[in-house]
Steps between C-alpha positions, in 0.01 A plus 500: 500500500464862391727611217566861400526555123678833506507636146409271211502601138326830572639820354688676779294814431184327625586549868757704690628184679581325171860554405794407280731529803567173687592685819162676502317173442700342781355763734152405380585136563611566857179692574289221350678240715452716809128513413479120486622370163675163528643468148572752226453496122680761291557593137861618455515805273754668277566875544214573257257321731448195276495143629824314437665162562852630433725353770654822633160663548351189661798486738477867596127482570523175697800630694327824596181326613685230693712757679182681606307181586743237632357149516192578289460282187511710182372396158511654153307479176613309192219642284555457126446873446833566674690312228277382215770285338501171692866416439607840634263467797649162593855629457430792734348277767792260465735796551340623824774519763263611778216248516150579624336267749223437248379626161159507335451322168184573301408155374318623190810678367730367233792324666340455844624140527855595408503798738359293787745218432795739509379659824459158660847394386643814660320440828251785462144435619231512232175689533278361223286783364156377388300776332227291334374148438742421219795603718368273777482207259851566366636514854310183596666307215849628582764265643600793721154526655605347829826695511326836542517693824143621454237569237399861440137515393501845341155644438506763232327839511144371518199640690510423872161328484630222272830444681357210700382315190837524326693420818295184563554386140878547502548362850305188402727445198810528720362280778389232251860431404687606813276487808787585735649787298551822691288772337525877510187673370513864391332743267578810299347845551121441493541141620779558754314543827225250417770241425687577821183458705437162334858391566450576869162326508638187329823486700726566201811714478429858397684801369450873465706796383531768237538234230144384565317816604545872561188519716407403855185292566301821552599626154741762630837527325766330708802678643719202411569131549503512880155659495370212286664233716355658816151497343545132409611416854182659633297271277703200617420590860123510445 
């Protein structure tokens, strides 16, 4: 499975295809799907371009993307940075009236168990974000471990030459406790393309998009999400 991560927490000034307008992002989503993306991950924004979990913004962003990409599963972030106060974060998620198909939960963050439990109770798929060994161990000990849609092994911005070492370590921790868990491996900026190539080599789910990188494999600045998805599809075809 190839997922397109369309915007992420990046400042909208970092690329001309990043936007605070859900209609504009929906156009990006449609182009990414046409290029080969099978699922979509988005960060709903407020008019100032900041990530938000407020129900009316989540609904407007999901609605715009779903209208542009009918039948394509769409997920959102629940990152703690969107709403640092846990009680408020949970209240906002509980108040969502337009539900995503899935949502990512960073397992090292305060309140991950509560957020994941609420998502599960509401019928939203859980993507368990594992950024490092401690997060993997916390996830492994969670009663919700087997209720997750997939595990996101998220390699941070590390040199490409050490991506394999870190990926092997984190994948081993996940497989030790959940051998059958579906895993999506991805990186960030310097680790993005090396991680995607490993995901293909190992038969794991993969993702690419402006959240993870602004550059194509050749180092050229990308024109947008569709450009990145097309480059990933070429690697998948090799």
